[in-house]
Phi, psi and omega in degrees: 000138179254126176267162180307320181276019179077002176289145181231146177222130173239130173155201188269154179229154169212127181054042181061020175238143175303125187203122182106201186280139181197171178227134177227135183242127180268160178301336182280357182091356171296148175227162171218130177234123178160207184272141172239153172223112178048050168095355184233152176302126183207124186104215183270135175199164178231125176256128178233125179277162179301334181277006183077011172291144186223139167237122178237109182179209184267147179233151172218112184052043177083009177240153177284117179210134184106210186264137178201165184241127172241131179237120181275174186282343179261020180071020172270161179206158171223132181233122185160203191270148177230147177215123176063037181067017180233143175301129185202131186092202184284135176192172179234116177258134177235126177270163184299336181275003178098349173303152182219147169234123182237129177164000000 
């Protein structure tokens, strides 16, 4: 389906909402491929920004929650737990120079 604002969605629907496995492309060039629940990212999914930053992990009602891997454009990364779309709980952040924070 193509929206008026050039957003595109391909996948499953329920009650006129994205529900189940799907792929969405936003006008910004960002994409999401994964599970939806009643219109929001929910379950396992991969969100890629137009600048090639990536989050691959778990979602809850459109927010990054659970375990996930984020890779930044400058080669830094975070692997660990997320809550309300923020790194939260145990995780490992690695910077481009090789420095790491674990905790």
